[in-house]
C-alpha positions in Angstrom: 65.8 103.1 129.6 62.1 103.1 130.2 59.2 101.2 128.5 58.2 100.6 125.5 59.4 98.6 122.8 55.7 98.1 122.2 55.5 101.6 120.7 58.5 100.7 118.6 56.8 97.7 117.1 54.7 99.4 114.5 56.3 102.7 114.2 60.0 102.2 113.1 62.2 105.2 112.5 61.4 105.9 108.9 59.6 109.1 109.6 62.7 110.6 111.2 64.4 111.4 107.9 64.7 115.0 109.1 67.0 113.8 111.8 69.5 112.9 109.2 69.8 116.6 108.1 71.2 117.3 111.6 74.4 115.6 110.8 75.6 118.9 109.3 77.3 121.3 110.1 78.8 119.3 112.7 79.5 115.5 113.2 81.5 113.6 115.7 83.4 110.4 115.1 83.8 108.4 118.3 86.2 105.3 118.5 85.9 103.0 121.5 86.5 99.7 119.6 90.0 98.8 118.3 88.3 97.1 115.4 87.4 100.4 114.1 90.9 101.5 113.9 92.2 98.5 111.7 94.4 100.8 109.6 96.1 102.5 112.5 99.8 102.3 113.1 100.9 101.4 116.5 104.3 101.4 118.2 104.7 99.4 121.4 101.0 99.1 122.0 98.9 95.8 122.3 95.2 95.7 121.2 92.4 95.5 123.9 88.8 94.5 123.6 85.7 96.1 124.8 85.0 96.9 127.6 88.6 97.3 128.5 89.6 99.9 126.0 91.3 100.3 122.6 95.1 99.8 123.2 97.5 99.6 126.2 101.2 100.3 126.5 103.6 97.3 126.4 105.7 97.4 129.6 109.4 98.0 129.0 111.9 95.6 130.4 114.3 96.6 133.2 112.1 99.1 135.0 112.6 101.7 132.4 109.8 104.2 131.4 107.2 102.6 129.0 105.8 104.5 126.1 103.5 103.7 123.3 101.8 105.5 120.3 98.9 105.1 118.1 98.6 106.9 114.8 95.2 106.5 113.1 94.7 105.9 109.6 93.2 108.6 107.2 89.8 109.6 108.5 87.7 111.1 105.7 84.9 113.4 106.9 81.4 113.4 105.8 81.8 117.1 104.5 84.6 119.6 104.2 85.4 121.1 107.7 87.3 124.1 109.0 87.2 123.2 112.6 88.6 120.2 114.2 88.4 119.1 117.9 90.1 116.1 119.4 89.1 114.4 122.7 91.1 111.4 124.2 90.2 109.3 127.3 92.8 107.0 128.9 93.4 105.2 132.2 96.6 106.7 133.3 98.3 105.4 136.5 100.5 107.6 138.6 103.6 108.9 136.9 101.9 108.9 133.5 100.8 111.4 130.8 99.5 111.4 127.3 100.2 113.6 124.4 97.6 114.3 121.7 98.2 115.6 118.2 96.1 116.0 115.0 96.8 116.6 111.4 94.5 117.8 108.5 94.7 117.1 104.8 93.2 117.8 101.5 94.1 117.0 97.9 96.0 119.0 95.2 95.0 119.5 91.7 96.4 116.1 90.8 94.4 114.4 93.5 97.4 113.8 95.8 97.0 114.2 99.5 98.6 117.3 101.0 99.0 117.4 104.8 99.4 120.1 107.3 102.0 119.8 110.1 101.2 117.8 113.2 99.6 120.2 115.7 100.0 119.4 119.4 96.6 119.7 121.3 97.7 119.0 124.8 99.8 117.1 127.2 97.5 115.6 130.0 98.4 114.4 133.3 95.6 113.4 135.6 97.6 114.3 138.6 97.7 117.9 137.5 100.4 119.9 135.6 98.7 119.5 132.3 99.6 122.1 129.7 98.6 123.1 126.1 101.3 124.2 123.7 100.6 127.7 122.8 100.5 129.2 119.3 101.1 126.7 116.4 100.5 128.0 113.0 101.3 127.1 109.4 99.7 127.8 105.9 96.8 125.5 106.7 95.7 126.9 110.1 96.4 127.3 113.7 95.6 125.9 117.2 93.4 128.0 119.3 94.0 126.6 122.7 92.0 123.4 122.3 90.7 123.3 118.7 92.3 123.4 115.3 91.1 126.4 113.3 91.7 126.0 109.5 92.1 128.7 106.8 90.4 126.6 104.3 88.1 123.5 104.4 89.7 120.2 104.5 88.6 116.7 103.6 90.4 114.3 106.0 92.5 114.1 109.1 94.3 111.7 111.4 95.2 111.8 115.1 98.2 110.6 117.1 98.2 109.7 120.8 101.4 108.9 122.8 101.2 107.5 126.3 104.1 107.3 128.7 104.5 106.1 132.2 107.1 105.3 134.9 104.5 103.0 136.8 104.4 99.3 136.7 100.9 99.5 135.7 100.4 100.3 132.0 98.3 103.1 130.6 95.2 102.1 128.5 93.7 104.2 125.7 89.9 104.0 126.0 88.3 106.5 123.6 89.3 108.9 120.8 86.8 111.4 119.4 87.1 113.9 116.5 84.5 116.6 116.0 84.4 118.0 112.4 82.5 121.2 111.9 82.0 123.8 109.1 81.8 127.2 110.8 80.5 128.9 107.6 77.2 127.0 107.5 75.4 129.8 109.2 72.7 129.6 112.0 69.3 128.4 111.4 66.9 129.3 114.2 64.1 127.0 112.7 66.4 124.0 112.8 67.9 124.9 116.1 64.7 125.1 118.1 62.9 122.1 116.6 61.8 119.5 119.0 62.6 115.8 118.8 58.9 115.1 118.2 59.1 117.3 115.1 62.1 115.7 113.6 61.5 112.3 115.0 57.6 111.7 114.9 58.1 107.9 114.8 60.3 107.7 117.8 59.7 104.9 120.3 58.5 105.8 123.8 61.8 105.3 125.5 63.1 108.3 123.5 60.8 110.7 125.3 62.8 113.9 125.9 60.3 115.3 128.6 62.5 114.3 131.5 64.4 115.9 134.4 67.6 114.0 135.1 68.6 114.1 138.8 71.9 115.9 138.2 73.3 117.2 141.5 73.4 121.0 141.9 76.7 122.8 142.5 77.5 126.5 142.7 80.8 127.8 141.7 80.4 130.8 144.2 81.4 129.0 147.4 85.0 128.1 146.5 87.2 130.2 148.6 90.5 128.8 147.3 89.7 129.5 143.6 88.6 132.4 141.5 84.9 131.9 141.5 84.3 133.6 138.1 86.8 131.3 136.3 85.6 127.8 137.4 82.3 127.2 135.7 83.8 124.4 133.5 85.2 122.1 136.4 82.1 122.8 138.5 79.8 121.9 135.6 81.9 118.8 134.8 81.7 117.9 138.6 78.0 117.8 138.4 77.9 115.5 135.4 80.6 113.2 136.9 78.8 113.0 140.2 75.5 112.0 138.4 77.4 109.0 137.1 78.8 108.1 140.4 82.2 109.9 140.3 82.0 112.4 143.2 84.9 114.7 143.4 85.1 118.3 144.9 85.2 121.4 142.8 88.7 122.2 144.0 90.0 118.8 143.1 88.6 118.8 139.6 89.8 122.4 139.0 93.4 121.5 140.0 93.3 118.5 137.6 91.9 120.3 134.5 93.9 123.6 134.9 95.9 124.6 131.8 99.3 125.9 133.0 100.1 127.4 129.7 97.0 129.6 129.2 96.1 130.0 133.0 92.5 128.7 132.4 90.2 126.0 133.9 88.2 125.6 130.7 90.4 123.7 128.3 88.1 121.4 126.5 90.7 118.7 126.0 91.8 118.6 129.6 88.2 118.7 131.1 87.0 115.7 129.0 90.3 113.8 129.4 90.0 114.1 133.2 86.5 112.8 133.2 87.7 110.0 131.0 90.4 109.2 133.5 87.9 108.5 136.2 86.3 105.6 134.3 83.7 107.5 132.3 83.4 108.3 128.6 83.8 112.0 127.8 84.4 114.0 124.7 83.8 117.3 123.1 80.9 117.6 120.7 79.1 120.4 118.8 75.4 120.1 118.6 73.4 121.1 115.7 70.0 121.6 117.4 68.0 121.3 120.7 66.5 118.1 119.3 69.9 116.4 119.5 70.2 117.5 123.1 66.6 116.2 123.8 67.7 112.9 122.4 70.7 112.8 124.7 68.6 113.6 127.7 66.0 111.0 126.7 68.7 108.4 126.7 69.7 109.5 130.2 72.7 111.6 129.4 73.0 115.3 130.5 74.8 117.7 128.3 77.3 120.3 129.5 76.8 123.3 127.2 79.0 126.4 126.5 77.0 129.6 126.3 77.5 133.3 125.8 74.9 136.1 125.6 74.5 139.9 126.0 72.7 142.0 128.4 69.3 140.4 129.2 69.8 137.7 126.5 68.9 134.8 128.7 66.0 135.6 131.1 66.0 134.0 134.6 69.9 133.5 134.4 71.8 134.4 137.6 74.2 136.8 135.6 72.9 139.4 133.2 75.6 138.7 130.5 78.6 136.5 129.9 81.3 136.2 127.3 81.7 132.5 128.2 80.0 130.1 130.6 79.2 126.5 131.1 76.0 125.0 132.2 74.5 121.5 132.5 71.3 120.7 130.4 69.5 118.2 132.6 66.2 118.0 130.9 63.2 119.5 129.0 59.7 120.2 130.1 56.5 119.5 128.2 56.5 123.0 126.8 60.0 122.6 125.4 61.7 124.6 128.2 65.3 123.8 128.8 66.0 122.6 132.3 69.6 123.6 133.3 71.8 123.5 136.3 73.6 126.9 136.3 76.6 127.1 138.5 76.6 130.8 138.4 73.8 130.9 140.9 75.0 132.3 144.3 73.3 129.4 146.4 73.1 125.6 145.5 69.3 125.8 145.9 69.1 128.3 143.1 71.3 126.4 140.6 68.4 124.7 138.9 66.8 126.9 136.3 64.4 126.8 133.4 65.3 128.8 130.2 63.3 129.8 127.3 63.9 127.6 124.4 64.7 130.1 121.6 66.8 132.2 123.9 69.0 129.3 125.1 69.4 128.1 121.4 70.8 131.4 120.5 73.2 131.5 123.5 74.4 128.1 122.8 73.9 126.9 119.3 74.4 130.3 117.6 76.8 132.1 119.9 78.9 129.0 120.7 78.3 126.7 117.8 76.7 124.2 120.0 79.8 123.5 122.0 79.4 120.8 124.8 81.1 118.3 126.9 79.6 114.8 126.7 80.2 112.9 129.9 78.6 109.4 130.0 78.7 106.1 131.8 80.6 103.4 130.0 78.2 100.4 130.2 75.4 99.7 130.0 74.8 101.8 127.1 73.1 102.0 123.7 75.5 101.3 120.8 75.1 100.6 117.1 76.3 97.7 114.9 79.4 98.9 113.2 79.7 96.2 110.6 77.5 95.2 107.6 76.2 92.0 109.3 76.6 90.6 112.8 75.1 87.5 114.3 73.0 87.4 117.5 73.7 84.1 119.4 72.0 82.5 122.5 75.4 82.2 124.2 78.8 83.8 124.0 81.5 81.9 122.1 83.5 79.3 123.8 86.4 77.8 121.9 85.2 79.7 118.8 81.8 78.0 119.0 79.0 80.4 120.0 75.5 79.4 120.9 72.7 79.0 118.3 72.0 81.8 116.0 68.9 83.8 117.1 69.0 86.6 114.8 71.1 88.9 112.7 71.9 92.6 112.9 72.6 95.1 110.1 74.9 98.1 110.0 73.7 101.0 112.2 71.1 98.8 114.1 70.7 99.9 117.7 71.3 97.6 120.6 71.4 98.0 124.4 74.8 96.6 125.7 74.5 95.1 129.0 77.7 93.1 129.9 80.8 91.5 128.2 82.3 88.1 128.3 85.4 86.8 126.5 85.2 89.1 123.6 81.3 88.9 123.4 78.7 91.5 124.4 75.4 90.7 125.9 72.8 92.8 124.1 69.1 93.5 123.6 68.0 94.7 120.1 66.2 98.0 120.0 64.7 97.3 116.7 63.6 93.8 117.0 60.9 93.3 119.7 60.8 90.3 121.9 57.8 88.9 124.0 58.9 87.7 127.4 55.8 85.7 128.2 55.1 87.6 131.3 51.7 89.3 132.1 51.3 92.7 130.4 48.5 94.1 132.5 50.3 96.9 134.5 53.8 96.9 133.3 54.6 96.9 129.5 58.3 96.2 130.3 57.5 93.0 132.0 56.2 91.5 128.8 58.1 93.3 126.0 61.8 93.9 125.6 64.6 94.0 123.0 65.5 90.6 121.4 68.2 89.2 123.7 71.5 87.5 122.9 75.2 87.8 122.4 77.2 89.5 119.6 80.9 89.7 119.2 82.2 92.7 120.8 84.3 93.9 117.8 81.1 94.4 115.8 79.9 97.2 118.0 80.4 100.9 117.2 79.6 104.2 119.1 76.2 105.8 118.8 72.5 105.0 119.0 69.3 105.1 117.2 69.2 108.0 114.7 66.4 108.3 112.3 67.1 107.4 108.7 65.8 108.3 105.2 66.8 105.3 103.1 66.7 101.5 103.4 68.5 99.0 101.2 65.8 97.3 99.3 67.7 94.7 97.3 68.9 91.4 98.9 72.4 92.6 98.6 74.3 95.6 97.2 78.0 96.7 96.9 78.7 100.0 98.4 82.0 101.9 98.4 83.7 103.3 101.3 86.9 105.4 101.8 89.6 103.7 103.9 92.9 105.4 104.3 91.7 107.7 101.3 91.2 104.6 99.0 88.0 103.2 97.8 87.0 99.9 99.3 83.9 97.7 98.4 81.4 97.0 101.3 78.6 94.7 101.0 75.3 95.8 102.6 72.1 93.7 103.0 68.5 94.4 102.5 67.0 96.1 105.7 70.2 98.4 106.2 68.9 101.8 107.3 71.0 104.8 106.2 71.2 108.5 106.7 72.1 110.6 103.6 74.5 113.4 103.5 73.1 116.3 101.6 75.4 119.2 102.4 78.8 119.5 100.7 79.2 115.7 100.9 81.6 114.0 98.4 79.5 112.7 95.4 79.6 109.8 93.0 77.4 109.5 90.0 74.7 107.0 90.3 75.3 106.6 94.0 73.7 108.3 97.2 76.2 109.5 99.7 75.3 108.3 103.2 76.9 108.4 106.7 78.8 105.7 108.4 78.7 105.6 112.2 82.0 107.4 112.4 80.8 110.2 110.2 82.7 109.1 107.2 80.9 108.9 103.6 79.7 105.7 102.1 78.5 105.4 98.5 75.4 103.2 97.9 73.9 102.7 94.4 70.7 105.0 94.4 68.7 102.3 92.6 69.3 99.9 95.4 67.7 102.2 98.0 64.2 102.8 99.0 63.2 106.2 100.4 61.1 106.4 103.4 57.6 105.8 102.2 56.0 108.5 104.4 53.0 108.9 102.2 52.2 105.2 101.5 48.8 104.0 102.7 48.7 100.9 104.9 47.3 98.8 102.3 50.0 99.9 99.8 52.7 99.3 102.4 51.4 95.8 102.9 51.4 95.0 99.2 54.9 96.3 98.9 56.1 93.9 101.6 54.3 91.0 100.0 56.1 91.8 96.6 59.3 92.1 98.4 59.0 88.7 99.9 58.8 87.1 96.5 62.4 88.0 95.9 63.5 85.6 98.5 61.8 82.7 96.6 64.3 79.6 96.7 66.6 81.2 99.2 67.9 78.8 101.8 66.2 78.3 105.1 68.4 79.2 108.2 67.1 79.5 111.7 67.8 82.9 113.0 68.7 84.3 109.5 67.6 87.7 108.1 69.5 87.7 104.6 69.3 86.2 101.1 72.0 83.8 102.2 69.6 82.2 104.8 66.4 83.3 106.4 63.7 81.8 108.7 60.0 82.4 108.6 59.8 85.3 111.1 62.9 86.7 109.8 61.4 87.0 106.3 58.3 88.8 107.7 60.4 91.0 109.9 62.7 91.9 107.1 60.3 92.9 104.3 58.3 95.0 106.8 61.5 96.6 108.0 62.3 97.9 104.5 59.0 99.8 104.5 59.7 101.4 108.0 57.8 98.9 110.2 59.6 97.3 113.1 57.7 94.0 113.6 59.1 91.8 116.5 61.6 89.2 115.7 59.9 85.7 116.2 56.7 84.4 115.1 54.9 84.2 118.5 55.9 87.8 119.2 54.6 89.0 115.9 51.3 87.2 116.5 51.0 89.1 119.8 51.9 92.4 118.3 49.3 92.4 115.4 45.5 92.6 115.5 43.4 89.7 114.4 41.4 89.8 111.1 38.8 87.3 109.7 39.9 85.1 106.8 37.4 86.8 104.5 39.1 90.3 105.2 42.7 89.0 104.5 44.6 91.3 102.2 48.1 90.9 100.5 50.8 91.3 103.1 48.7 90.1 106.0 50.0 87.2 108.1 48.9 83.6 108.8 50.2 82.0 111.9 50.5 78.4 112.9 50.4 77.3 116.5 52.5 74.6 118.3 50.9 71.3 118.3 48.2 71.2 120.9 49.1 74.7 122.1 46.8 77.0 120.4 48.0 80.2 122.0 51.8 79.7 121.1 52.8 80.3 117.6 55.8 78.5 115.9 55.3 79.5 112.4 54.3 82.5 110.2 53.4 82.7 106.5 52.9 85.8 104.4 49.7 86.1 102.3 50.4 87.4 98.8 46.8 87.3 97.4 44.2 85.0 96.0 45.0 81.6 97.4 48.7 82.2 97.5 51.3 82.4 100.5 54.9 82.5 100.7 57.0 81.1 103.6 60.6 80.3 104.7 59.8 76.5 105.3 62.2 74.5 107.7 61.0 71.2 106.3 61.7 72.2 102.7 64.8 74.1 103.7 64.0 77.1 101.5 61.7 80.1 100.9 58.7 78.8 98.7 55.4 79.8 97.6 52.4 77.7 98.4 48.6 77.8 98.6 46.2 77.4 101.4 45.0 74.1 99.8 48.4 72.7 99.7 49.5 73.9 103.2 46.2 73.4 105.2 44.0 71.2 103.0 41.4 73.8 102.5 40.9 76.9 100.4 41.0 80.3 102.2 37.1 80.7 102.0 36.7 77.5 103.9 39.0 78.3 106.7 38.1 79.8 110.1 40.0 81.8 112.8 41.6 79.4 115.1 40.7 76.3 113.1 42.8 73.3 113.9 44.6 71.0 111.5 46.4 67.9 112.9 46.6 69.6 116.4 47.9 72.9 115.1 45.6 76.0 115.1 45.6 78.6 112.3 45.3 82.4 113.1 45.0 85.4 110.7 46.5 88.7 111.6 46.7 92.1 110.0 50.5 93.0 109.8 49.8 96.9 109.8 46.8 98.6 111.0 44.6 100.5 108.5 44.7 103.6 110.8 
């Protein structure tokens, strides 16, 4: 990930509400953490922790074959769907296989669940000899090779994975992914071709899509042992796998993903399962726009896209037309052109291509519903917090006692996961900036990074920084989730950022339906949400933050806290501005360095007053928020609570008598503007 948390500091993601709209007509739920499958039923499996996987088979006694099965709980989709694609990744030793099945459901007139049969998607063996199961059909739908095609739209589903081995080494399930899509949504050229900058104008610098990833080029034409016209899928898969360090020949990959039942190399389930068996994360996804692909590229992930087009439909392509073909999106140029590795080229040097944006969107997003393989490294990677509140600690837990609390994360907050230790993950926050103390002159990365620390590994979920359209603006609110088809209360905290579901989502009066990280709906009281204040002027934004801070009066002081149950001085400032779409850094000294100076006479409600360490005028240890007149509010460590005060009480002088940098008992006082006027 490249620079620039500094650009994140005063932008936030609030202006990216348009990105929320792109959760429809397709959404993918990805499970890599066993804690996310708490309602699953298991038979002869034991739970694993990140980064190892989800579950492993328990070895049978007496040298017999060992087998284990996972059946997920009921997974409620964000919207009704008529297409369902399952992907599974597992470590499978020799003499092993996995069997994957899915089931879709809806409710009858009385509200009772009605389920389809269990559809078998595929039996995968990483040594080869994998096979799908041919036609399977009932009143609800049918399996079309590697996806479930439903006759009517369904509301929920579940999956089942069985792993079996004759090896002394046990299989490990590492990932399960479900893509829900609504084929009747229609194609919007306008949405499809929008750039990331259009739907995500407040994005941080590290989400710059103008990149050309160094994906190795491969041609499918040079394979003498195989039908060159039929191996675009394994060849494209090979390019992305090699990009992440798993270098295998086209022939080897083709032999491992071949579907013996249908005599094809392009079975989606087997291609992604094979990449997953080689230590990568891989699954099928259907993209809704090129902006989503730009976002993947910006994060360093190429996208293997399925395309089809008629005669002349894709200029500069090595073939004039195709009924089905796979290519690798490796980047985008400054004009929005799509940079692609197209394996249909006769020679390897001609594989890299540039395609016109609208033409490629039609070939991929319209003609193939955005179908793609995702192949990604497992770690380090960007993930999201998957629980309502998680603590960030200085050290991982030992004997149940982690290091000091440094900060707290809310549901959906993005983090960069770097390593793991004893059930804890080493992370950097991507929404709470941290000043390292290093010189900033030539390298912004040397002085700014994400706030570092350790979180419990079971608090992490798949995904990364989406935009959002709402923020919880009350200290706490009780939302409602659907777990195994039943309503369950979920407590959310002020500062939680959420994407609404606006198309065909389940509704509840007085509530806004938002998306959880696994694409499930969550109902939040509408009155407790603040919509992105995109038209609010900086002065109005600062006043709003100052008013919000007063809600915390008398709340307990807690070092590293960010909630009504305990909060510190910089946590209070960070939180109230977060609600208004501003990502101030996490601690007082970093907030000081990220904000411009203002004279005491120009101070406005919402501006910040910093106090330095004793006899260290350049190092800040405390921050107060100005609320107007002579008044301030602070989370005070000495008083052990959030309290209002005045300049006279706090510094011995009225505001008009204070100067920038003035010293009181060895501490210097500094005035900063929290948000620039321009």
